[in-house]
C-alpha positions in Angstrom: 81.6 -88.6 -2.2 84.2 -89.8 -4.7 86.8 -92.4 -3.9 89.5 -89.9 -4.3 88.0 -87.9 -1.5 88.0 -90.7 1.0 90.0 -90.1 4.2 93.3 -91.8 4.8 96.9 -91.9 3.9 98.2 -93.2 0.5 98.1 -96.9 0.4 98.9 -100.0 -1.7 96.8 -103.1 -2.1 98.0 -106.7 -2.0 95.6 -109.4 -3.3 96.5 -112.9 -2.0 96.1 -115.8 -4.4 98.8 -118.3 -5.0 97.3 -121.7 -4.0 95.0 -124.0 -6.0 91.9 -123.7 -3.8 92.0 -120.0 -3.5 92.8 -119.5 -7.2 89.8 -121.6 -8.1 87.5 -119.6 -6.0 89.0 -116.3 -7.2 87.9 -117.2 -10.7 84.3 -117.5 -9.6 82.0 -115.1 -11.6 79.8 -112.7 -9.7 77.8 -109.9 -11.2 79.7 -109.9 -14.5 83.2 -110.0 -13.0 85.4 -112.6 -11.4 86.1 -112.1 -7.7 89.8 -111.3 -8.2 89.0 -109.0 -11.1 86.5 -107.1 -8.8 89.2 -106.8 -6.1 91.7 -105.3 -8.5 89.2 -102.8 -9.9 88.0 -101.8 -6.5 91.5 -101.2 -5.2 92.2 -98.9 -8.2 88.9 -97.1 -7.8 89.6 -96.5 -4.1 92.9 -94.8 -5.0 95.5 -97.5 -4.4 98.9 -96.2 -5.6 100.0 -99.8 -6.3 98.1 -103.0 -6.7 100.0 -106.3 -6.3 98.8 -109.9 -6.8 100.5 -112.8 -5.1 100.2 -115.6 -7.6 99.6 -115.9 -11.3 98.6 -112.7 -13.0 96.8 -114.8 -15.6 94.1 -115.0 -13.0 93.0 -111.7 -14.4 91.6 -111.1 -17.9 94.2 -109.6 -20.2 92.4 -106.2 -20.2 92.6 -106.0 -16.4 96.4 -106.8 -16.0 97.6 -103.2 -16.6 98.5 -101.7 -13.3 98.6 -105.0 -11.4 102.1 -106.1 -10.3 102.7 -109.8 -10.0 104.4 -110.8 -6.7 106.2 -114.1 -6.3 106.2 -115.3 -2.7 106.0 -118.7 -1.0 103.2 -117.8 1.3 100.9 -115.0 2.4 103.2 -113.8 5.1 106.2 -113.7 2.8 104.1 -111.7 0.3 103.1 -109.2 2.9 106.8 -108.8 4.0 107.9 -108.4 0.4 105.3 -105.8 -0.4 106.0 -103.9 2.8 109.7 -103.8 2.0 109.0 -101.9 -1.3 107.3 -98.9 0.5 107.7 -99.3 4.3 106.0 -96.0 5.1 102.9 -96.6 2.9 99.7 -98.1 4.2 98.9 -101.6 2.9 95.6 -103.2 2.3 95.8 -107.0 2.4 92.8 -109.1 1.1 92.4 -112.7 0.0 91.6 -113.1 -3.7 88.4 -115.0 -3.2 86.5 -112.3 -1.3 83.8 -109.8 -2.1 83.1 -107.1 0.4 80.9 -104.0 0.9 81.8 -101.3 -1.6 82.4 -98.8 1.2 84.6 -101.1 3.4 88.0 -99.9 2.2 87.1 -96.2 2.7 85.8 -97.0 6.2 89.0 -99.0 7.1 91.2 -96.1 5.9 89.2 -93.6 7.9 89.3 -95.7 11.0 93.0 -96.2 10.7 93.5 -92.4 10.5 91.1 -91.8 13.3 92.4 -94.5 15.7 96.1 -94.1 14.9 96.5 -97.9 14.4 96.0 -100.6 11.9 92.6 -102.2 11.3 91.3 -105.8 11.1 88.0 -106.7 9.6 86.6 -110.2 10.1 83.7 -110.7 7.8 81.7 -113.9 7.5 80.7 -116.7 5.1 84.2 -118.2 5.2 86.1 -115.0 4.4 89.6 -114.6 5.7 90.5 -111.4 7.7 91.0 -108.2 5.7 93.9 -106.2 7.1 94.6 -102.5 6.7 98.2 -102.1 7.9 99.5 -98.6 8.6 102.9 -97.6 7.3 103.6 -96.2 10.8 103.1 -99.7 12.2 105.7 -101.4 9.9 108.2 -102.1 12.6 105.5 -103.6 14.9 104.2 -106.3 12.5 104.7 -109.7 14.2 105.8 -112.9 12.7 102.9 -115.3 11.9 102.1 -118.5 10.0 99.0 -117.5 8.2 96.8 -114.5 7.5 94.4 -115.5 10.3 97.3 -115.9 12.7 98.7 -112.5 11.8 95.3 -110.9 12.5 95.2 -112.6 15.9 98.8 -111.5 16.7 98.1 -107.9 15.6 95.1 -107.7 17.8 96.8 -109.3 20.8 99.8 -107.0 20.6 97.6 -103.9 20.3 99.0 -103.0 16.9 95.6 -103.2 15.3 92.0 -102.7 16.3 89.2 -104.9 15.2 87.1 -102.8 12.9 83.5 -102.4 14.1 81.7 -102.3 10.8 78.3 -100.5 10.4 75.2 -102.7 10.0 75.0 -104.2 6.6 78.7 -104.4 5.9 80.0 -107.8 4.8 82.9 -109.7 3.5 82.0 -113.1 1.9 84.1 -115.8 0.3 81.6 -117.8 -1.8 82.4 -121.5 -1.7 79.4 -122.8 -3.7 76.3 -121.7 -5.6 74.4 -120.9 -2.4 77.4 -118.7 -1.2 77.5 -117.0 -4.6 73.8 -116.2 -4.3 74.2 -114.8 -0.8 77.2 -112.6 -2.0 75.2 -111.4 -5.0 72.2 -110.4 -2.7 74.5 -108.7 -0.2 76.3 -106.6 -2.9 73.1 -105.6 -4.7 71.5 -104.6 -1.4 74.0 -101.8 -1.2 72.2 -100.0 -4.0 69.7 -98.8 -1.4 71.4 -95.6 -0.4 70.5 -93.1 2.4 70.0 -90.1 0.0 67.7 -92.0 -2.4 64.1 -90.6 -2.8 61.3 -92.2 -0.9 59.7 -93.8 -4.0 63.1 -95.0 -5.2 63.6 -96.7 -1.8 60.2 -98.3 -1.3 59.2 -99.1 -4.9 61.6 -98.4 -7.8 64.7 -100.2 -6.3 62.7 -103.4 -5.8 62.3 -103.5 -9.6 65.5 -101.9 -10.9 67.9 -104.1 -8.8 66.6 -107.4 -10.1 66.7 -106.0 -13.6 70.3 -104.8 -13.1 71.3 -108.2 -11.6 70.4 -109.7 -15.0 71.8 -106.9 -17.1 75.3 -107.1 -15.6 75.8 -110.3 -17.5 75.1 -108.6 -20.8 77.1 -106.1 -22.9 74.7 -103.3 -22.0 76.7 -100.4 -20.5 75.4 -97.8 -18.1 75.3 -95.1 -20.8 73.4 -97.3 -23.2 70.9 -98.0 -20.4 70.5 -94.3 -19.8 70.0 -93.6 -23.5 67.4 -96.4 -24.0 65.4 -95.2 -21.0 65.6 -91.6 -22.2 64.1 -92.6 -25.5 61.3 -94.4 -23.7 60.6 -91.3 -21.5 60.5 -89.0 -24.5 57.9 -91.2 -26.2 55.9 -90.9 -23.0 56.3 -87.1 -23.1 54.9 -87.1 -26.7 51.9 -89.2 -25.7 51.2 -87.0 -22.7 51.1 -83.9 -25.0 48.3 -85.4 -27.0 45.9 -84.6 -24.2 43.5 -87.5 -24.1 42.9 -89.8 -21.1 44.6 -92.8 -22.6 47.5 -91.0 -24.1 48.2 -89.2 -20.8 48.0 -92.5 -19.0 50.3 -94.2 -21.5 52.7 -91.3 -21.3 52.8 -91.2 -17.5 53.3 -94.9 -17.4 56.3 -94.8 -19.8 57.9 -92.0 -17.8 57.3 -94.0 -14.5 59.0 -97.1 -16.2 61.9 -94.8 -17.2 62.1 -93.7 -13.5 62.6 -97.3 -12.5 65.1 -98.0 -15.2 66.9 -94.8 -14.3 68.4 -96.6 -11.4 69.8 -99.4 -13.5 72.6 -97.3 -15.1 74.1 -96.5 -11.7 73.6 -100.1 -10.4 75.4 -101.5 -13.4 78.2 -99.0 -13.1 78.7 -99.9 -9.4 78.6 -103.6 -10.0 81.1 -103.6 -12.9 83.1 -100.5 -12.0 82.2 -98.7 -15.2 82.3 -95.2 -13.6 82.8 -92.0 -15.6 82.2 -88.4 -15.0 80.8 -88.2 -18.5 78.3 -90.9 -17.7 77.2 -89.2 -14.5 76.7 -86.0 -16.4 74.8 -87.8 -19.1 72.4 -89.3 -16.5 71.9 -85.9 -14.8 71.2 -84.0 -18.1 68.8 -86.7 -19.3 66.8 -86.5 -16.1 66.5 -82.8 -16.3 65.6 -82.8 -20.1 62.8 -85.3 -19.3 61.6 -83.1 -16.5 61.5 -79.9 -18.5 59.9 -81.6 -21.5 57.3 -83.2 -19.2 56.2 -79.8 -17.9 55.8 -78.5 -21.5 53.9 -81.7 -22.5 51.4 -81.2 -19.7 50.7 -77.6 -20.8 50.3 -78.7 -24.4 48.1 -81.6 -23.4 45.8 -79.4 -21.4 45.6 -77.0 -24.4 44.6 -79.8 -26.7 42.1 -81.2 -24.2 40.4 -77.8 -23.5 41.3 -75.6 -26.5 42.7 -73.0 -24.0 46.1 -71.9 -25.2 46.7 -70.3 -21.8 47.6 -73.8 -20.5 50.4 -74.1 -23.0 51.8 -70.7 -22.1 51.7 -71.5 -18.4 53.5 -74.8 -19.0 56.1 -73.1 -21.1 56.8 -70.4 -18.4 57.0 -73.1 -15.8 59.5 -75.1 -18.0 61.5 -71.9 -18.4 61.7 -71.5 -14.6 62.8 -75.2 -14.3 65.4 -74.6 -17.0 66.8 -71.5 -15.2 67.0 -73.3 -11.9 68.7 -76.3 -13.5 71.2 -74.1 -15.3 72.3 -72.4 -12.1 72.8 -75.7 -10.4 74.7 -77.0 -13.4 77.1 -74.0 -13.2 77.8 -74.8 -9.6 78.4 -78.5 -10.3 80.8 -77.7 -13.2 82.7 -75.2 -10.9 83.3 -77.9 -8.3 83.8 -80.9 -10.6 80.6 -82.6 -9.4 78.0 -84.2 -11.7 74.9 -84.9 -9.6 72.1 -82.9 -7.9 72.8 -84.8 -4.7 76.2 -83.0 -4.5 74.4 -79.6 -4.3 73.7 -78.5 -0.8 71.3 -75.7 -0.2 71.6 -73.2 2.7 69.0 -75.0 4.8 70.9 -78.3 4.5 74.2 -77.0 5.8 75.6 -79.1 8.6 74.4 -82.3 7.1 76.1 -84.8 4.9 73.8 -85.7 2.0 75.7 -88.9 1.3 75.5 -90.4 4.8 73.0 -88.6 7.1 70.2 -87.8 4.7 67.6 -87.0 5.9 68.4 -85.4 9.2 65.5 -86.1 11.5 66.2 -82.8 13.4 65.7 -80.7 10.3 62.3 -81.1 8.7 63.6 -79.1 5.7 65.8 -82.1 4.7 62.8 -84.4 4.9 61.0 -82.1 2.5 63.6 -82.9 -0.1 62.3 -86.4 -0.2 59.0 -85.1 -1.6 60.5 -82.9 -4.3 62.7 -85.6 -5.7 62.1 -86.7 -9.3 61.1 -90.2 -8.3 58.3 -88.9 -6.1 56.9 -86.4 -8.6 57.0 -89.0 -11.5 55.1 -91.5 -9.4 52.6 -88.8 -8.2 52.0 -87.8 -11.8 51.3 -91.5 -12.7 48.8 -91.7 -9.9 47.1 -88.6 -11.2 47.0 -90.0 -14.7 44.9 -93.0 -13.5 42.2 -90.4 -12.9 42.9 -88.5 -16.1 43.8 -85.4 -14.0 46.1 -83.7 -16.5 45.1 -80.2 -15.4 45.8 -81.1 -11.8 49.2 -82.5 -12.9 50.0 -79.3 -14.6 49.1 -77.3 -11.5 51.5 -79.4 -9.4 54.2 -79.2 -12.0 53.9 -75.4 -12.1 53.9 -75.3 -8.3 57.1 -77.4 -8.2 58.8 -75.2 -10.9 57.9 -72.0 -9.0 59.0 -73.5 -5.7 62.4 -74.6 -7.0 62.9 -71.3 -8.9 62.2 -69.4 -5.7 64.6 -71.6 -3.6 67.3 -71.2 -6.3 67.0 -67.4 -6.3 67.2 -67.4 -2.5 70.2 -69.6 -2.6 71.9 -67.4 -5.2 71.2 -64.3 -3.1 72.3 -65.9 0.2 75.2 -68.2 -0.7 75.7 -68.1 -4.5 75.2 -71.3 -6.5 77.9 -73.5 -5.0 78.5 -77.1 -4.1 79.8 -77.7 -0.6 83.1 -79.5 -1.1 83.3 -83.1 0.4 86.0 -82.1 2.9 83.9 -79.2 4.2 80.9 -81.5 4.5 83.0 -84.0 6.5 84.2 -81.2 8.8 80.7 -79.9 9.5 79.4 -83.4 10.2 82.4 -84.1 12.6 81.7 -80.7 14.4 78.1 -81.5 14.8 78.8 -85.0 16.2 81.3 -83.6 18.7 
């Protein structure tokens, strides 16, 4: 679900710097960005209508200062009061400038404030000061306090705010030294394991892609460049597979499996450095599908060259055409709803589940089945088959997969039309199911 679709009222963000110790820590580099730079980018990404920084705006790199308003105040509480005075009815996120938190934390705080009808307090760990989400409706009930921690205590004691009960794995860390920085880096990169990832991605690929991405965030390599480089590698692998010998099939399958690992790096770099774009998401989706279609053709051609039977090439081409047709129908639906990923597409048998949060639903075996038709699983399975030189068996499975997806796509078109379930509809269905 995009940040724009997160639940909650319009809000502003106030980042608290303004003293020597905090400013020094706010300049600490983590995964290619300073802590304060990361906070400003995250607030904008989450839809903050205004981002203010108490302290010197020169804490931010020049290219990050647009859209960040400097706020001159003697202390944190004065800064909060001054910011509230500008838009008393607007919600306000308050966070210290030396903190890194879970990427989904702000969305969860906003949703909790809307659900509970009161402001929210999140107390993280590792030396982090409280993170406050103050509702505009509570503006007249904000007590006087001497510090951010005192204000959090007073809000809780007065019943103005609830202490946010964060899901497992959530964090807010203020790194104080090298060990703290390493802990924050590990905690942030761990968030790349997502519920809707395929089974091979979760148990194998991520264990390789995340360490690679952790290194690449400190280089000029962009997510789109990573996608392009891995695409070239995969297409070389497709060519080798089409040659039809044991060793060329093994080399080709190995290169495509390596690409499957590296395929995670573009998204991991984008999330770490806030280099999101709809064009980038589409580029990644199209690349994956072009590789998939080309791989099916290559298996058919490879079998033809290995056996001399042109029937294999014809079968592979027909299967690729089915793959192309199914992909095209999904693309039309994605374009219609402004989405860019196959994970946004919900088939009729998945309705009532949220593919972003609840996937897979243990009560619906059909959603578990989606684990085993994901690209990461098929690519790894083909690599295992290549170890035995089983190129014809690989073609058989590729054809079965193409026919299966084509059949499901046709049923979907007949039953529901090729459509993406909008995020708000997904949320409503999940809420109805939970109630």
